[in-house]
N, CA and C atoms as a LAMMPS dump frame, in Angstrom:
ITEM: TIMESTEP
0
ITEM: NUMBER OF ATOMS
231
ITEM: BOX BOUNDS ff ff ff
-5.0000000000000000e+02 5.0000000000000000e+02
-5.0000000000000000e+02 5.0000000000000000e+02
-5.0000000000000000e+02 5.0000000000000000e+02
ITEM: ATOMS id mol type element x y z
1 1 1 N 469.285 -384.659 389.327
2 1 2 C 467.848 -384.941 388.665
3 1 3 C 467.136 -386.01 389.53
4 2 1 N 467.813 -387 390.207
5 2 2 C 467.1 -387.925 391.191
6 2 3 C 466.687 -387.362 392.16
7 3 1 N 467.218 -386.286 392.804
8 3 2 C 466.8 -385.582 393.987
9 3 3 C 465.476 -384.991 393.576
10 4 1 N 465.485 -384.318 392.364
11 4 2 C 464.15 -383.583 391.979
12 4 3 C 463.098 -384.774 391.982
13 5 1 N 463.338 -385.771 391.272
14 5 2 C 462.56 -386.844 391.237
15 5 3 C 461.844 -387.481 392.64
16 6 1 N 463.017 -387.537 393.35
17 6 2 C 462.636 -387.732 394.885
18 6 3 C 461.652 -386.814 395.594
19 7 1 N 461.877 -385.625 395.29
20 7 2 C 461.119 -384.581 395.947
21 7 3 C 459.715 -384.485 395.569
22 8 1 N 459.593 -385.094 394.285
23 8 2 C 458.299 -385.099 393.519
24 8 3 C 457.508 -386.206 393.812
25 9 1 N 458.062 -387.491 394.1
26 9 2 C 457.343 -388.384 394.715
27 9 3 C 456.905 -388.316 396.27
28 10 1 N 457.845 -387.486 397.041
29 10 2 C 457.392 -387.152 398.316
30 10 3 C 456.34 -386.111 398.559
31 11 1 N 456.586 -384.909 397.623
32 11 2 C 455.717 -383.731 397.957
33 11 3 C 454.766 -383.656 396.956
34 12 1 N 454.814 -384.419 395.717
35 12 2 C 453.997 -383.993 394.432
36 12 3 C 454.294 -382.905 393.88
37 13 1 N 453.24 -382.116 393.429
38 13 2 C 453.501 -380.724 392.694
39 13 3 C 454.096 -379.733 393.505
40 14 1 N 454.202 -379.872 394.799
41 14 2 C 454.66 -378.989 395.698
42 14 3 C 456.284 -379.226 395.955
43 15 1 N 456.825 -380.002 395.131
44 15 2 C 458.309 -380.25 395.329
45 15 3 C 459.116 -379.221 395.475
46 16 1 N 460.256 -379.336 396.112
47 16 2 C 461.168 -378.216 396.204
48 16 3 C 462.111 -377.961 395.246
49 17 1 N 462.348 -376.917 394.496
50 17 2 C 463.49 -376.617 393.488
51 17 3 C 462.956 -377.527 392.322
52 18 1 N 461.866 -377.773 392.06
53 18 2 C 461.453 -378.345 390.94
54 18 3 C 460.173 -377.359 390.261
55 19 1 N 460.238 -377.156 388.934
56 19 2 C 459.283 -376.379 388.166
57 19 3 C 458.509 -377.361 387.298
58 20 1 N 457.266 -377.135 387.011
59 20 2 C 456.443 -377.79 386.024
60 20 3 C 455.993 -376.623 385.079
61 21 1 N 456.037 -377.16 383.867
62 21 2 C 455.304 -376.321 382.768
63 21 3 C 454.681 -377.196 381.891
64 22 1 N 453.536 -376.71 381.252
65 22 2 C 452.619 -377.407 380.245
66 22 3 C 453.367 -376.935 378.772
67 23 1 N 453.705 -378.125 378.06
68 23 2 C 454.086 -377.883 376.684
69 23 3 C 452.961 -377.823 375.776
70 24 1 N 452.174 -378.648 375.637
71 24 2 C 451.014 -378.829 374.941
72 24 3 C 449.991 -379.971 375.187
73 25 1 N 448.905 -379.864 375.076
74 25 2 C 447.924 -380.672 375.573
75 25 3 C 448.271 -381.359 376.858
76 26 1 N 448.395 -382.636 376.815
77 26 2 C 448.781 -383.441 377.874
78 26 3 C 450.426 -383.786 378.19
79 27 1 N 451.183 -382.995 377.397
80 27 2 C 452.594 -382.911 377.536
81 27 3 C 453.012 -381.92 378.532
82 28 1 N 453.813 -382.29 379.436
83 28 2 C 454.23 -381.465 380.467
84 28 3 C 455.707 -381.531 380.535
85 29 1 N 456.296 -380.662 381.178
86 29 2 C 457.8 -380.667 381.435
87 29 3 C 458.257 -380.538 382.965
88 30 1 N 459.214 -381.252 383.324
89 30 2 C 459.512 -381.007 384.701
90 30 3 C 461.132 -380.484 384.603
91 31 1 N 461.409 -379.239 385.29
92 31 2 C 462.484 -378.409 385.459
93 31 3 C 463.391 -378.743 386.5
94 32 1 N 464.433 -379.416 386.502
95 32 2 C 465.462 -379.547 387.813
96 32 3 C 466.729 -379.046 387.27
97 33 1 N 467.33 -377.814 387.69
98 33 2 C 468.435 -377.443 387.418
99 33 3 C 468.425 -377.262 385.912
100 34 1 N 469.58 -377.923 385.364
101 34 2 C 469.83 -377.845 383.817
102 34 3 C 469.224 -378.906 383.219
103 35 1 N 468.436 -379.966 383.949
104 35 2 C 467.925 -381.133 383.241
105 35 3 C 466.358 -380.937 383.091
106 36 1 N 465.894 -381.574 381.963
107 36 2 C 464.43 -381.356 381.697
108 36 3 C 463.864 -382.799 381.373
109 37 1 N 462.663 -383.132 382.044
110 37 2 C 461.921 -384.334 381.8
111 37 3 C 460.737 -384.042 381.364
112 38 1 N 460.295 -384.723 380.129
113 38 2 C 458.969 -384.734 379.717
114 38 3 C 458.127 -385.639 380.047
115 39 1 N 456.902 -385.195 380.372
116 39 2 C 456.11 -386.431 380.83
117 39 3 C 454.515 -386.172 380.739
118 40 1 N 453.949 -387.062 381.113
119 40 2 C 452.51 -386.985 380.882
120 40 3 C 451.547 -387.71 382.15
121 41 1 N 450.549 -387.255 382.498
122 41 2 C 449.935 -387.564 383.602
123 41 3 C 448.754 -388.579 383.292
124 42 1 N 448.906 -390.059 383.487
125 42 2 C 447.794 -390.727 383.094
126 42 3 C 446.706 -390.876 383.982
127 43 1 N 446.71 -390.892 385.25
128 43 2 C 445.811 -390.705 386.181
129 43 3 C 446.142 -389.856 387.084
130 44 1 N 445.34 -389.324 387.939
131 44 2 C 445.599 -388.306 389.106
132 44 3 C 447.012 -388.586 389.791
133 45 1 N 447.409 -389.804 390.058
134 45 2 C 448.43 -390.281 390.852
135 45 3 C 449.76 -390.796 389.92
136 46 1 N 449.264 -390.976 388.843
137 46 2 C 450.445 -391.605 388.052
138 46 3 C 451.179 -390.732 386.804
139 47 1 N 452.245 -390.611 387.033
140 47 2 C 453.114 -389.851 386.043
141 47 3 C 454.056 -390.736 385.283
142 48 1 N 454.132 -390.46 383.986
143 48 2 C 454.882 -391.347 383.176
144 48 3 C 455.939 -390.414 382.431
145 49 1 N 457.208 -390.87 382.696
146 49 2 C 458.271 -389.956 382.258
147 49 3 C 458.458 -390.438 380.879
148 50 1 N 458.628 -389.558 379.729
149 50 2 C 458.705 -389.915 378.482
150 50 3 C 460.246 -389.641 377.917
151 51 1 N 460.752 -388.667 378.483
152 51 2 C 461.972 -388.293 377.75
153 51 3 C 462.879 -387.276 378.665
154 52 1 N 464.069 -387.575 378.848
155 52 2 C 464.996 -386.545 379.595
156 52 3 C 465.955 -385.93 378.682
157 53 1 N 466.497 -384.916 378.801
158 53 2 C 467.456 -384.217 378.245
159 53 3 C 468.024 -383.09 378.904
160 54 1 N 469.21 -382.608 378.452
161 54 2 C 469.859 -381.553 379.352
162 54 3 C 469.702 -380.22 378.417
163 55 1 N 469.29 -379.312 379.142
164 55 2 C 468.958 -377.993 378.654
165 55 3 C 470.088 -377.302 377.959
166 56 1 N 469.873 -376.756 376.554
167 56 2 C 471.018 -376.252 375.871
168 56 3 C 470.871 -374.716 375.531
169 57 1 N 469.484 -374.387 375.668
170 57 2 C 468.859 -373.048 375.176
171 57 3 C 467.933 -372.893 375.75
172 58 1 N 467.281 -371.569 375.433
173 58 2 C 465.999 -371.171 375.94
174 58 3 C 464.846 -372.02 375.747
175 59 1 N 464.646 -372.304 374.429
176 59 2 C 463.507 -373.048 373.929
177 59 3 C 463.84 -374.69 373.937
178 60 1 N 462.529 -375.135 374.016
179 60 2 C 462.532 -376.662 373.957
180 60 3 C 462.966 -377.169 372.554
181 61 1 N 463.922 -377.945 372.2
182 61 2 C 464.369 -378.398 370.976
183 61 3 C 463.253 -379.197 370.54
184 62 1 N 462.872 -379.102 369.042
185 62 2 C 461.773 -379.797 368.501
186 62 3 C 462.205 -381.064 368.683
187 63 1 N 463.413 -381.591 368.203
188 63 2 C 463.762 -382.997 368.283
189 63 3 C 463.271 -383.656 369.735
190 64 1 N 463.605 -382.976 370.676
191 64 2 C 463.335 -383.481 372.046
192 64 3 C 461.828 -383.578 372.213
193 65 1 N 461.159 -382.555 371.76
194 65 2 C 459.757 -382.521 371.666
195 65 3 C 458.859 -383.751 371.035
196 66 1 N 459.629 -383.814 369.9
197 66 2 C 458.934 -384.756 368.881
198 66 3 C 459.141 -386.344 369.516
199 67 1 N 460.114 -386.397 370.085
200 67 2 C 460.425 -387.902 370.974
201 67 3 C 459.454 -388.152 371.841
202 68 1 N 459.125 -387.147 372.675
203 68 2 C 458.185 -387.202 373.771
204 68 3 C 456.717 -387.422 373.164
205 69 1 N 456.48 -386.604 372.158
206 69 2 C 455.112 -386.695 371.607
207 69 3 C 454.903 -387.961 371.133
208 70 1 N 455.841 -388.709 370.333
209 70 2 C 455.68 -389.835 369.727
210 70 3 C 455.394 -391.137 370.866
211 71 1 N 456.296 -390.995 371.959
212 71 2 C 456.027 -391.826 373.078
213 71 3 C 454.831 -391.686 373.72
214 72 1 N 454.357 -390.627 373.782
215 72 2 C 453.02 -390.144 374.513
216 72 3 C 451.788 -390.812 373.477
217 73 1 N 451.895 -390.68 372.25
218 73 2 C 450.935 -391.273 371.488
219 73 3 C 450.837 -392.612 371.541
220 74 1 N 451.947 -393.35 371.477
221 74 2 C 451.987 -394.501 371.842
222 74 3 C 451.44 -395.041 373.159
223 75 1 N 451.742 -394.562 374.022
224 75 2 C 451.318 -394.755 375.425
225 75 3 C 449.846 -394.566 375.591
226 76 1 N 449.104 -393.525 374.872
227 76 2 C 447.733 -393.202 375.163
228 76 3 C 446.909 -393.891 374.076
229 77 1 N 447.414 -394.64 373.216
230 77 2 C 446.515 -395.161 371.997
231 77 3 C 446.246 -396.504 372.482
């Protein structure tokens, strides 16, 4: 996972072996092998990591999403 974050820091959204996908609104997900990190972009250059978990199925677990959404709301309010 740390290699993926290092790639993001060096290459931004063009990072190698890292995928990004929008979950809902400002909430996004970073995919690095079986690890997932939910994040929000505050400013163009500032990404705040909200929650990380290990992938265990095809869909994003509601519990994991809820944790990230709660933290995002606290951060943005």
